[in-house]
PDB file of N, CA, C and O in Angstrom:
ATOM      1  N   MET A   1     -23.671  10.369 -15.674  1.00  0.00           N
ATOM      2  CA  MET A   1     -23.396  10.358 -14.250  1.00  0.00           C
ATOM      3  C   MET A   1     -22.853   8.992 -13.815  1.00  0.00           C
ATOM      4  O   MET A   1     -22.032   8.900 -12.902  1.00  0.00           O
ATOM      5  N   GLU A   2     -23.321   7.944 -14.479  1.00  0.00           N
ATOM      6  CA  GLU A   2     -22.846   6.596 -14.147  1.00  0.00           C
ATOM      7  C   GLU A   2     -21.358   6.449 -14.461  1.00  0.00           C
ATOM      8  O   GLU A   2     -20.642   5.740 -13.754  1.00  0.00           O
ATOM      9  N   GLN A   3     -20.894   7.114 -15.515  1.00  0.00           N
ATOM     10  CA  GLN A   3     -19.484   7.037 -15.881  1.00  0.00           C
ATOM     11  C   GLN A   3     -18.591   7.639 -14.799  1.00  0.00           C
ATOM     12  O   GLN A   3     -17.486   7.154 -14.557  1.00  0.00           O
ATOM     13  N   LEU A   4     -19.070   8.682 -14.160  1.00  0.00           N
ATOM     14  CA  LEU A   4     -18.291   9.322 -13.112  1.00  0.00           C
ATOM     15  C   LEU A   4     -18.098   8.384 -11.933  1.00  0.00           C
ATOM     16  O   LEU A   4     -17.015   8.350 -11.349  1.00  0.00           O
ATOM     17  N   SER A   5     -19.110   7.628 -11.572  1.00  0.00           N
ATOM     18  CA  SER A   5     -18.965   6.700 -10.447  1.00  0.00           C
ATOM     19  C   SER A   5     -18.017   5.561 -10.788  1.00  0.00           C
ATOM     20  O   SER A   5     -17.307   5.067  -9.912  1.00  0.00           O
ATOM     21  N   ILE A   6     -17.995   5.138 -12.040  1.00  0.00           N
ATOM     22  CA  ILE A   6     -17.043   4.092 -12.448  1.00  0.00           C
ATOM     23  C   ILE A   6     -15.618   4.614 -12.352  1.00  0.00           C
ATOM     24  O   ILE A   6     -14.722   3.899 -11.902  1.00  0.00           O
ATOM     25  N   VAL A   7     -15.404   5.850 -12.770  1.00  0.00           N
ATOM     26  CA  VAL A   7     -14.068   6.451 -12.684  1.00  0.00           C
ATOM     27  C   VAL A   7     -13.645   6.594 -11.227  1.00  0.00           C
ATOM     28  O   VAL A   7     -12.507   6.280 -10.881  1.00  0.00           O
ATOM     29  N   GLU A   8     -14.542   7.062 -10.377  1.00  0.00           N
ATOM     30  CA  GLU A   8     -14.224   7.236  -8.960  1.00  0.00           C
ATOM     31  C   GLU A   8     -13.889   5.908  -8.294  1.00  0.00           C
ATOM     32  O   GLU A   8     -12.936   5.822  -7.520  1.00  0.00           O
ATOM     33  N   ARG A   9     -14.664   4.882  -8.591  1.00  0.00           N
ATOM     34  CA  ARG A   9     -14.397   3.569  -8.003  1.00  0.00           C
ATOM     35  C   ARG A   9     -13.084   2.993  -8.515  1.00  0.00           C
ATOM     36  O   ARG A   9     -12.341   2.368  -7.758  1.00  0.00           O
ATOM     37  N   SER A  10     -12.796   3.199  -9.788  1.00  0.00           N
ATOM     38  CA  SER A  10     -11.540   2.713 -10.360  1.00  0.00           C
ATOM     39  C   SER A  10     -10.344   3.399  -9.708  1.00  0.00           C
ATOM     40  O   SER A  10      -9.353   2.754  -9.363  1.00  0.00           O
ATOM     41  N   LEU A  11     -10.449   4.697  -9.546  1.00  0.00           N
ATOM     42  CA  LEU A  11      -9.360   5.430  -8.888  1.00  0.00           C
ATOM     43  C   LEU A  11      -9.210   5.011  -7.432  1.00  0.00           C
ATOM     44  O   LEU A  11      -8.091   4.927  -6.927  1.00  0.00           O
ATOM     45  N   ALA A  12     -10.320   4.747  -6.752  1.00  0.00           N
ATOM     46  CA  ALA A  12     -10.254   4.294  -5.359  1.00  0.00           C
ATOM     47  C   ALA A  12      -9.546   2.949  -5.269  1.00  0.00           C
ATOM     48  O   ALA A  12      -8.757   2.726  -4.351  1.00  0.00           O
ATOM     49  N   VAL A  13      -9.815   2.062  -6.200  1.00  0.00           N
ATOM     50  CA  VAL A  13      -9.160   0.755  -6.195  1.00  0.00           C
ATOM     51  C   VAL A  13      -7.665   0.896  -6.492  1.00  0.00           C
ATOM     52  O   VAL A  13      -6.837   0.299  -5.804  1.00  0.00           O
ATOM     53  N   ILE A  14      -7.324   1.676  -7.503  1.00  0.00           N
ATOM     54  CA  ILE A  14      -5.917   1.844  -7.882  1.00  0.00           C
ATOM     55  C   ILE A  14      -5.120   2.477  -6.746  1.00  0.00           C
ATOM     56  O   ILE A  14      -4.070   1.962  -6.363  1.00  0.00           O
ATOM     57  N   PHE A  15      -5.608   3.579  -6.212  1.00  0.00           N
ATOM     58  CA  PHE A  15      -4.876   4.258  -5.146  1.00  0.00           C
ATOM     59  C   PHE A  15      -4.896   3.463  -3.848  1.00  0.00           C
ATOM     60  O   PHE A  15      -3.955   3.546  -3.058  1.00  0.00           O
ATOM     61  N   GLY A  16      -5.951   2.696  -3.620  1.00  0.00           N
ATOM     62  CA  GLY A  16      -5.979   1.825  -2.448  1.00  0.00           C
ATOM     63  C   GLY A  16      -4.892   0.772  -2.511  1.00  0.00           C
ATOM     64  O   GLY A  16      -4.247   0.475  -1.505  1.00  0.00           O
ATOM     65  N   ILE A  17      -4.688   0.207  -3.691  1.00  0.00           N
ATOM     66  CA  ILE A  17      -3.622  -0.787  -3.860  1.00  0.00           C
ATOM     67  C   ILE A  17      -2.254  -0.148  -3.668  1.00  0.00           C
ATOM     68  O   ILE A  17      -1.374  -0.738  -3.040  1.00  0.00           O
ATOM     69  N   VAL A  18      -2.071   1.054  -4.205  1.00  0.00           N
ATOM     70  CA  VAL A  18      -0.790   1.759  -4.056  1.00  0.00           C
ATOM     71  C   VAL A  18      -0.501   2.061  -2.586  1.00  0.00           C
ATOM     72  O   VAL A  18       0.612   1.829  -2.112  1.00  0.00           O
ATOM     73  N   VAL A  19      -1.490   2.571  -1.870  1.00  0.00           N
ATOM     74  CA  VAL A  19      -1.298   2.900  -0.452  1.00  0.00           C
ATOM     75  C   VAL A  19      -1.058   1.633   0.363  1.00  0.00           C
ATOM     76  O   VAL A  19      -0.211   1.625   1.257  1.00  0.00           O
ATOM     77  N   PHE A  20      -1.794   0.563   0.065  1.00  0.00           N
ATOM     78  CA  PHE A  20      -1.619  -0.702   0.768  1.00  0.00           C
ATOM     79  C   PHE A  20      -0.198  -1.238   0.570  1.00  0.00           C
ATOM     80  O   PHE A  20       0.458  -1.632   1.534  1.00  0.00           O
ATOM     81  N   ALA A  21       0.270  -1.251  -0.667  1.00  0.00           N
ATOM     82  CA  ALA A  21       1.621  -1.757  -0.949  1.00  0.00           C
ATOM     83  C   ALA A  21       2.688  -0.890  -0.295  1.00  0.00           C
ATOM     84  O   ALA A  21       3.660  -1.408   0.255  1.00  0.00           O
ATOM     85  N   THR A  22       2.513   0.417  -0.352  1.00  0.00           N
ATOM     86  CA  THR A  22       3.488   1.328   0.252  1.00  0.00           C
ATOM     87  C   THR A  22       3.550   1.153   1.767  1.00  0.00           C
ATOM     88  O   THR A  22       4.634   1.143   2.350  1.00  0.00           O
ATOM     89  N   ALA A  23       2.406   1.017   2.393  1.00  0.00           N
ATOM     90  CA  ALA A  23       2.374   0.830   3.844  1.00  0.00           C
ATOM     91  C   ALA A  23       3.016  -0.494   4.238  1.00  0.00           C
ATOM     92  O   ALA A  23       3.723  -0.559   5.244  1.00  0.00           O
ATOM     93  N   LEU A  24       2.783  -1.547   3.463  1.00  0.00           N
ATOM     94  CA  LEU A  24       3.398  -2.838   3.778  1.00  0.00           C
ATOM     95  C   LEU A  24       4.915  -2.802   3.601  1.00  0.00           C
ATOM     96  O   LEU A  24       5.644  -3.372   4.412  1.00  0.00           O
ATOM     97  N   VAL A  25       5.393  -2.145   2.555  1.00  0.00           N
ATOM     98  CA  VAL A  25       6.838  -2.037   2.345  1.00  0.00           C
ATOM     99  C   VAL A  25       7.476  -1.235   3.472  1.00  0.00           C
ATOM    100  O   VAL A  25       8.521  -1.624   3.994  1.00  0.00           O
ATOM    101  N   ALA A  26       6.861  -0.127   3.850  1.00  0.00           N
ATOM    102  CA  ALA A  26       7.391   0.689   4.947  1.00  0.00           C
ATOM    103  C   ALA A  26       7.371  -0.087   6.265  1.00  0.00           C
ATOM    104  O   ALA A  26       8.296   0.030   7.069  1.00  0.00           O
ATOM    105  N   LEU A  27       6.331  -0.867   6.484  1.00  0.00           N
ATOM    106  CA  LEU A  27       6.240  -1.671   7.696  1.00  0.00           C
ATOM    107  C   LEU A  27       7.309  -2.751   7.711  1.00  0.00           C
ATOM    108  O   LEU A  27       7.907  -3.018   8.753  1.00  0.00           O
ATOM    109  N   LYS A  28       7.552  -3.371   6.572  1.00  0.00           N
ATOM    110  CA  LYS A  28       8.586  -4.402   6.473  1.00  0.00           C
ATOM    111  C   LYS A  28       9.969  -3.806   6.750  1.00  0.00           C
ATOM    112  O   LYS A  28      10.775  -4.406   7.461  1.00  0.00           O
ATOM    113  N   LEU A  29      10.234  -2.644   6.195  1.00  0.00           N
ATOM    114  CA  LEU A  29      11.542  -2.018   6.384  1.00  0.00           C
ATOM    115  C   LEU A  29      11.752  -1.521   7.813  1.00  0.00           C
ATOM    116  O   LEU A  29      12.891  -1.441   8.272  1.00  0.00           O
ATOM    117  N   ASP A  30      10.690  -1.192   8.512  1.00  0.00           N
ATOM    118  CA  ASP A  30      10.789  -0.639   9.861  1.00  0.00           C
ATOM    119  C   ASP A  30      10.532  -1.696  10.937  1.00  0.00           C
ATOM    120  O   ASP A  30      10.470  -1.361  12.120  1.00  0.00           O
ATOM    121  N   TRP A  31      10.384  -2.948  10.552  1.00  0.00           N
ATOM    122  CA  TRP A  31       9.941  -3.980  11.480  1.00  0.00           C
ATOM    123  C   TRP A  31      10.904  -4.201  12.646  1.00  0.00           C
ATOM    124  O   TRP A  31      10.447  -4.419  13.768  1.00  0.00           O
ATOM    125  N   LYS A  32      12.203  -4.152  12.426  1.00  0.00           N
ATOM    126  CA  LYS A  32      13.173  -4.484  13.473  1.00  0.00           C
ATOM    127  C   LYS A  32      13.499  -3.320  14.399  1.00  0.00           C
ATOM    128  O   LYS A  32      14.261  -3.494  15.350  1.00  0.00           O
ATOM    129  N   SER A  33      12.958  -2.169  14.155  1.00  0.00           N
ATOM    130  CA  SER A  33      13.252  -1.028  15.015  1.00  0.00           C
ATOM    131  C   SER A  33      12.574  -1.206  16.377  1.00  0.00           C
ATOM    132  O   SER A  33      11.529  -1.845  16.495  1.00  0.00           O
ATOM    133  N   THR A  34      13.199  -0.624  17.389  1.00  0.00           N
ATOM    134  CA  THR A  34      12.681  -0.750  18.746  1.00  0.00           C
ATOM    135  C   THR A  34      12.349   0.633  19.298  1.00  0.00           C
ATOM    136  O   THR A  34      12.692   1.655  18.704  1.00  0.00           O
ATOM    137  N   GLY A  35      11.685   0.643  20.425  1.00  0.00           N
ATOM    138  CA  GLY A  35      11.313   1.897  21.070  1.00  0.00           C
ATOM    139  C   GLY A  35       9.828   2.163  20.947  1.00  0.00           C
ATOM    140  O   GLY A  35       9.157   1.666  20.044  1.00  0.00           O
ATOM    141  N   LEU A  36       9.343   2.946  21.861  1.00  0.00           N
ATOM    142  CA  LEU A  36       7.916   3.231  21.909  1.00  0.00           C
ATOM    143  C   LEU A  36       7.443   4.000  20.678  1.00  0.00           C
ATOM    144  O   LEU A  36       6.396   3.687  20.112  1.00  0.00           O
ATOM    145  N   GLU A  37       8.210   5.002  20.268  1.00  0.00           N
ATOM    146  CA  GLU A  37       7.816   5.808  19.120  1.00  0.00           C
ATOM    147  C   GLU A  37       7.756   4.960  17.844  1.00  0.00           C
ATOM    148  O   GLU A  37       6.848   5.122  17.029  1.00  0.00           O
ATOM    149  N   ASN A  38       8.713   4.070  17.680  1.00  0.00           N
ATOM    150  CA  ASN A  38       8.711   3.203  16.502  1.00  0.00           C
ATOM    151  C   ASN A  38       7.592   2.174  16.558  1.00  0.00           C
ATOM    152  O   ASN A  38       7.060   1.787  15.518  1.00  0.00           O
ATOM    153  N   THR A  39       7.230   1.728  17.746  1.00  0.00           N
ATOM    154  CA  THR A  39       6.118   0.797  17.884  1.00  0.00           C
ATOM    155  C   THR A  39       4.804   1.472  17.490  1.00  0.00           C
ATOM    156  O   THR A  39       3.964   0.868  16.823  1.00  0.00           O
ATOM    157  N   VAL A  40       4.636   2.712  17.902  1.00  0.00           N
ATOM    158  CA  VAL A  40       3.438   3.468  17.523  1.00  0.00           C
ATOM    159  C   VAL A  40       3.416   3.690  16.009  1.00  0.00           C
ATOM    160  O   VAL A  40       2.363   3.605  15.378  1.00  0.00           O
ATOM    161  N   PHE A  41       4.574   3.971  15.442  1.00  0.00           N
ATOM    162  CA  PHE A  41       4.666   4.157  13.997  1.00  0.00           C
ATOM    163  C   PHE A  41       4.285   2.877  13.253  1.00  0.00           C
ATOM    164  O   PHE A  41       3.580   2.930  12.245  1.00  0.00           O
ATOM    165  N   LYS A  42       4.748   1.736  13.744  1.00  0.00           N
ATOM    166  CA  LYS A  42       4.398   0.459  13.119  1.00  0.00           C
ATOM    167  C   LYS A  42       2.900   0.186  13.237  1.00  0.00           C
ATOM    168  O   LYS A  42       2.290  -0.331  12.301  1.00  0.00           O
ATOM    169  N   LEU A  43       2.314   0.525  14.362  1.00  0.00           N
ATOM    170  CA  LEU A  43       0.875   0.356  14.537  1.00  0.00           C
ATOM    171  C   LEU A  43       0.107   1.244  13.557  1.00  0.00           C
ATOM    172  O   LEU A  43      -0.887   0.814  12.973  1.00  0.00           O
ATOM    173  N   MET A  44       0.570   2.482  13.381  1.00  0.00           N
ATOM    174  CA  MET A  44      -0.081   3.386  12.437  1.00  0.00           C
ATOM    175  C   MET A  44       0.036   2.873  11.008  1.00  0.00           C
ATOM    176  O   MET A  44      -0.916   2.977  10.234  1.00  0.00           O
ATOM    177  N   LEU A  45       1.193   2.320  10.650  1.00  0.00           N
ATOM    178  CA  LEU A  45       1.354   1.762   9.307  1.00  0.00           C
ATOM    179  C   LEU A  45       0.440   0.561   9.088  1.00  0.00           C
ATOM    180  O   LEU A  45      -0.132   0.397   8.010  1.00  0.00           O
ATOM    181  N   ALA A  46       0.306  -0.275  10.111  1.00  0.00           N
ATOM    182  CA  ALA A  46      -0.579  -1.437   9.998  1.00  0.00           C
ATOM    183  C   ALA A  46      -2.031  -0.995   9.838  1.00  0.00           C
ATOM    184  O   ALA A  46      -2.772  -1.575   9.044  1.00  0.00           O
ATOM    185  N   LEU A  47      -2.438   0.021  10.581  1.00  0.00           N
ATOM    186  CA  LEU A  47      -3.808   0.530  10.443  1.00  0.00           C
ATOM    187  C   LEU A  47      -4.031   1.191   9.090  1.00  0.00           C
ATOM    188  O   LEU A  47      -5.120   1.096   8.523  1.00  0.00           O
ATOM    189  N   LEU A  48      -3.009   1.858   8.572  1.00  0.00           N
ATOM    190  CA  LEU A  48      -3.098   2.455   7.240  1.00  0.00           C
ATOM    191  C   LEU A  48      -3.269   1.369   6.185  1.00  0.00           C
ATOM    192  O   LEU A  48      -4.079   1.510   5.269  1.00  0.00           O
ATOM    193  N   ALA A  49      -2.503   0.283   6.314  1.00  0.00           N
ATOM    194  CA  ALA A  49      -2.629  -0.827   5.366  1.00  0.00           C
ATOM    195  C   ALA A  49      -4.015  -1.462   5.455  1.00  0.00           C
ATOM    196  O   ALA A  49      -4.615  -1.792   4.432  1.00  0.00           O
ATOM    197  N   LEU A  50      -4.520  -1.632   6.664  1.00  0.00           N
ATOM    198  CA  LEU A  50      -5.855  -2.208   6.849  1.00  0.00           C
ATOM    199  C   LEU A  50      -6.928  -1.305   6.226  1.00  0.00           C
ATOM    200  O   LEU A  50      -7.834  -1.793   5.549  1.00  0.00           O
ATOM    201  N   GLY A  51      -6.828  -0.015   6.451  1.00  0.00           N
ATOM    202  CA  GLY A  51      -7.781   0.927   5.879  1.00  0.00           C
ATOM    203  C   GLY A  51      -7.723   0.951   4.359  1.00  0.00           C
ATOM    204  O   GLY A  51      -8.756   1.044   3.695  1.00  0.00           O
ATOM    205  N   ALA A  52      -6.516   0.868   3.805  1.00  0.00           N
ATOM    206  CA  ALA A  52      -6.386   0.837   2.353  1.00  0.00           C
ATOM    207  C   ALA A  52      -6.975  -0.446   1.785  1.00  0.00           C
ATOM    208  O   ALA A  52      -7.605  -0.425   0.727  1.00  0.00           O
ATOM    209  N   LEU A  53      -6.776  -1.555   2.474  1.00  0.00           N
ATOM    210  CA  LEU A  53      -7.354  -2.819   2.028  1.00  0.00           C
ATOM    211  C   LEU A  53      -8.878  -2.770   2.067  1.00  0.00           C
ATOM    212  O   LEU A  53      -9.540  -3.222   1.133  1.00  0.00           O
ATOM    213  N   LEU A  54      -9.428  -2.229   3.136  1.00  0.00           N
ATOM    214  CA  LEU A  54     -10.881  -2.109   3.236  1.00  0.00           C
ATOM    215  C   LEU A  54     -11.438  -1.161   2.174  1.00  0.00           C
ATOM    216  O   LEU A  54     -12.496  -1.420   1.602  1.00  0.00           O
ATOM    217  N   GLY A  55     -10.731  -0.072   1.914  1.00  0.00           N
ATOM    218  CA  GLY A  55     -11.157   0.859   0.873  1.00  0.00           C
ATOM    219  C   GLY A  55     -11.105   0.233  -0.509  1.00  0.00           C
ATOM    220  O   GLY A  55     -11.977   0.477  -1.342  1.00  0.00           O
ATOM    221  N   THR A  56     -10.084  -0.573  -0.749  1.00  0.00           N
ATOM    222  CA  THR A  56      -9.979  -1.268  -2.030  1.00  0.00           C
ATOM    223  C   THR A  56     -11.110  -2.268  -2.196  1.00  0.00           C
ATOM    224  O   THR A  56     -11.719  -2.351  -3.262  1.00  0.00           O
ATOM    225  N   LEU A  57     -11.394  -3.030  -1.144  1.00  0.00           N
ATOM    226  CA  LEU A  57     -12.482  -4.000  -1.207  1.00  0.00           C
ATOM    227  C   LEU A  57     -13.832  -3.309  -1.400  1.00  0.00           C
ATOM    228  O   LEU A  57     -14.699  -3.819  -2.109  1.00  0.00           O
ATOM    229  N   ALA A  58     -14.005  -2.157  -0.773  1.00  0.00           N
ATOM    230  CA  ALA A  58     -15.248  -1.403  -0.971  1.00  0.00           C
ATOM    231  C   ALA A  58     -15.353  -0.874  -2.380  1.00  0.00           C
ATOM    232  O   ALA A  58     -16.441  -0.851  -2.956  1.00  0.00           O
ATOM    233  N   GLY A  59     -14.221  -0.443  -2.952  1.00  0.00           N
ATOM    234  CA  GLY A  59     -14.228   0.040  -4.327  1.00  0.00           C
ATOM    235  C   GLY A  59     -14.538  -1.049  -5.327  1.00  0.00           C
ATOM    236  O   GLY A  59     -15.186  -0.804  -6.345  1.00  0.00           O
ATOM    237  N   ILE A  60     -14.075  -2.258  -5.036  1.00  0.00           N
ATOM    238  CA  ILE A  60     -14.359  -3.392  -5.912  1.00  0.00           C
ATOM    239  C   ILE A  60     -15.816  -3.790  -5.799  1.00  0.00           C
ATOM    240  O   ILE A  60     -16.414  -4.258  -6.767  1.00  0.00           O
ATOM    241  N   GLY A  61     -16.387  -3.607  -4.621  1.00  0.00           N
ATOM    242  CA  GLY A  61     -17.783  -3.965  -4.416  1.00  0.00           C
ATOM    243  C   GLY A  61     -17.965  -5.163  -3.515  1.00  0.00           C
ATOM    244  O   GLY A  61     -19.076  -5.673  -3.374  1.00  0.00           O
ATOM    245  N   VAL A  62     -16.881  -5.622  -2.900  1.00  0.00           N
ATOM    246  CA  VAL A  62     -16.958  -6.766  -1.986  1.00  0.00           C
ATOM    247  C   VAL A  62     -17.583  -6.342  -0.662  1.00  0.00           C
ATOM    248  O   VAL A  62     -18.387  -7.075  -0.085  1.00  0.00           O
ATOM    249  N   LEU A  63     -17.215  -5.171  -0.189  1.00  0.00           N
ATOM    250  CA  LEU A  63     -17.757  -4.636   1.071  1.00  0.00           C
ATOM    251  C   LEU A  63     -18.760  -3.526   0.769  1.00  0.00           C
ATOM    252  O   LEU A  63     -18.682  -2.865  -0.266  1.00  0.00           O
ATOM    253  N   GLY A  64     -19.681  -3.339   1.669  1.00  0.00           N
ATOM    254  CA  GLY A  64     -20.602  -2.225   1.560  1.00  0.00           C
ATOM    255  C   GLY A  64     -21.889  -2.521   0.821  1.00  0.00           C
ATOM    256  O   GLY A  64     -22.713  -1.628   0.624  1.00  0.00           O
ATOM    257  N   ARG A  65     -22.068  -3.742   0.416  1.00  0.00           N
ATOM    258  CA  ARG A  65     -23.316  -4.112  -0.269  1.00  0.00           C
ATOM    259  C   ARG A  65     -24.269  -4.696   0.750  1.00  0.00           C
ATOM    260  O   ARG A  65     -23.895  -5.573   1.528  1.00  0.00           O
ATOM    261  N   ALA A  66     -25.491  -4.215   0.749  1.00  0.00           N
ATOM    262  CA  ALA A  66     -26.483  -4.731   1.704  1.00  0.00           C
ATOM    263  C   ALA A  66     -27.347  -5.791   1.074  1.00  0.00           C
ATOM    264  O   ALA A  66     -28.234  -6.335   1.731  1.00  0.00           O
TER     265      ALA A  66
END
C-alpha cells in the first residue's frame, strides 16, 4: 500500500510541473492581449499556475505537513 502512495505522489509532482509550465507559457504568449475576456483568461491562467505550484509542493511534502 505504501508503494501506491509513492506512485501517486510522484505522478502529482510530475503532472503539477507540466501544468505549471504549460500555464506559464500560455500566460506569457497571451500577455499583450487586451479586453475584458482576455483579462479574465489571464487571471484564470495565473490561478491555474498557482494551483499547480501548490499541488506540486504538496506532492513533494513541503506543504500539508502538520
